C-alpha positions in Angstrom: 151.2 226.2 -108.4 153.6 228.6 -110.2 156.7 230.6 -109.5 157.6 234.1 -110.8 160.2 236.6 -109.7 160.6 235.1 -106.2 156.9 234.7 -105.7 155.0 231.5 -105.2 151.6 231.7 -106.9 149.1 229.3 -105.4 146.0 230.2 -107.5 145.6 231.9 -110.9 145.4 235.7 -110.7 146.0 238.8 -112.8 149.7 239.5 -113.2 151.4 242.8 -114.0 154.6 242.1 -115.8 156.7 244.9 -117.5 153.8 247.3 -116.9 151.4 245.0 -118.8 148.4 243.5 -116.9 147.7 239.9 -117.9 144.4 238.3 -116.9 144.4 235.2 -114.7 143.3 233.2 -117.8 147.0 233.1 -118.8 147.5 230.3 -116.3 145.6 228.0 -118.7 148.1 228.7 -121.4 151.5 227.0 -120.8 153.1 228.7 -123.8 152.1 232.1 -122.6 153.4 231.4 -119.1 156.7 230.2 -120.5 157.1 233.3 -122.6 156.5 235.5 -119.5 159.0 233.5 -117.4 156.3 232.0 -115.1 157.3 228.5 -114.3 155.4 225.5 -112.8 156.2 225.1 -109.1 156.1 222.2 -106.7 157.1 221.8 -103.1 158.9 218.9 -101.5 158.4 218.3 -97.8 159.8 215.5 -95.6 157.6 212.8 -94.1 155.8 214.6 -91.4 155.5 211.4 -89.3 159.3 211.5 -88.7 160.5 215.0 -89.5 159.8 218.7 -88.8 160.1 221.0 -91.8 163.6 222.5 -91.7 165.5 224.9 -93.9 163.7 226.0 -97.1 165.5 226.3 -100.4 164.3 227.0 -103.9 165.8 225.6 -107.1 164.9 227.8 -110.1 167.4 226.3 -112.5 165.1 224.0 -114.4 161.8 224.3 -116.4 160.1 223.6 -113.1 160.9 225.4 -109.9 161.2 223.2 -106.8 160.9 224.4 -103.3 162.4 221.9 -100.7 162.2 221.8 -97.0 165.1 220.0 -95.4 164.0 217.4 -92.8 164.7 218.0 -89.1 164.3 214.6 -87.3 161.8 214.4 -84.5 162.8 213.3 -81.0 163.1 209.5 -80.9 161.5 209.2 -77.5 158.5 211.1 -78.8 158.2 208.9 -81.8 158.4 205.7 -79.6 155.7 207.2 -77.4 153.4 207.6 -80.4 154.2 204.1 -81.6 153.4 202.7 -78.1 150.1 204.6 -78.0 149.2 203.2 -81.4 150.0 199.7 -80.2 148.0 200.1 -77.0 145.0 201.4 -78.8 145.1 198.5 -81.3 145.4 195.9 -78.5 142.6 197.6 -76.5 140.2 197.7 -79.4 140.7 194.0 -80.1 140.2 193.0 -76.5 137.1 195.2 -76.3 135.6 193.2 -79.2 135.7 190.0 -77.2 135.3 191.1 -73.6 131.6 190.3 -73.7 132.4 186.6 -73.8 133.8 186.8 -70.2 130.9 189.0 -69.1 128.4 186.4 -70.4 130.3 183.6 -68.7 130.6 185.5 -65.4 126.8 185.8 -65.3 126.3 182.1 -65.7 126.0 182.0 -69.4 127.9 180.1 -72.0 131.6 179.5 -71.2 134.2 181.4 -73.2 134.9 179.4 -76.3 138.4 177.9 -76.3 139.4 179.6 -79.6 138.4 183.0 -78.1 140.4 182.3 -74.9 143.4 181.3 -77.1 143.0 184.5 -79.1 143.0 186.6 -76.0 146.1 185.0 -74.7 147.8 185.6 -78.1 146.8 189.3 -78.0 148.4 189.7 -74.5 151.6 188.0 -75.7 151.8 189.8 -79.0 151.2 193.2 -77.2 154.2 192.5 -74.9 156.4 191.5 -77.9 155.4 194.7 -79.7 156.2 196.9 -76.7 159.6 195.3 -76.4 160.3 195.8 -80.1 159.3 199.5 -79.9 161.6 200.0 -76.9 164.5 198.6 -79.0 163.9 201.1 -81.8 166.8 203.4 -80.8 167.4 204.9 -84.3 165.1 206.7 -86.7 165.9 204.0 -89.3 164.7 201.3 -86.9 161.5 203.2 -86.2 160.8 203.6 -89.9 161.5 200.0 -90.6 159.2 198.8 -87.8 156.3 200.9 -89.0 156.7 199.7 -92.6 158.1 196.1 -92.5 158.1 194.5 -96.0 155.9 191.4 -96.4 154.8 189.3 -99.2 151.1 188.3 -99.4 150.1 185.3 -101.6 146.6 185.3 -102.9 144.6 183.0 -105.1 143.8 184.2 -108.6 140.1 184.5 -109.2 138.6 183.6 -112.6 135.2 184.8 -113.7 132.3 183.7 -116.0 131.4 185.7 -119.1 128.6 187.5 -117.1 131.2 188.6 -114.5 130.2 186.2 -111.8 132.9 184.3 -109.9 133.9 181.0 -111.4 136.8 179.6 -109.5 140.3 180.2 -108.1 143.1 179.1 -110.4 146.7 179.6 -109.4 148.2 182.3 -107.1 149.9 185.6 -107.3 151.9 187.7 -104.8 151.6 191.3 -103.6 154.3 193.3 -101.9 153.0 195.0 -98.7 154.5 197.2 -96.0 152.9 196.5 -92.6 153.0 198.7 -89.5 154.0 196.2 -86.9 152.7 198.4 -84.1 149.2 197.3 -85.0 149.9 193.9 -86.5 148.1 191.3 -84.3 146.6 187.9 -84.8 143.2 188.0 -86.5 140.1 187.4 -84.5 138.9 183.9 -85.1 135.4 185.1 -85.6 136.4 187.5 -88.5 135.0 186.5 -91.9 137.7 184.5 -93.7 139.1 185.9 -97.0 138.7 183.0 -99.4 141.4 184.4 -101.7 144.0 184.7 -98.9 146.9 182.1 -98.9 149.7 183.6 -96.7 151.4 186.7 -95.4 155.1 186.3 -94.8 157.7 188.8 -93.6 160.5 189.4 -96.2 
């Protein structure tokens, strides 16, 4: 985007400047744009998860014009409600994936495996813990922190043969991650294991 004489230009177009009509092709020529006083433009908006767009200001002092919306914080109760809905949905989908074990057992089939029963119990417990944590998020800073909690993941370093095929794991490395705790539950024991995964620890 570009900016000229109080106008935000979103797509190239013909411009009339000082009674001279310039074709839209000028927007491919940065030198021509600079000579005409047409500056690059970008817009800064607050994180829409937590803020409404507030007052709009434009800074034309530099080589690039910057339009900025101030952030107007959303209501904390509304944000907590959204967090809770997200947690409930995550828990429900995980339970739905294993409910068939109980349906089978109820019809006289194979009993629910102990690891699945343990997993279901963990889901209920973790869900309650998450709901309690969400209720305790009484500031915007706490809400942001809970939805992006820093973690360090340790993974094995893979080495490969000359033909690109996997050879072996040798050593480890770490990756910084931010995890939304609203949807962070114990993994289903039937999920395929990631052979490169070592650990995931909250910072």
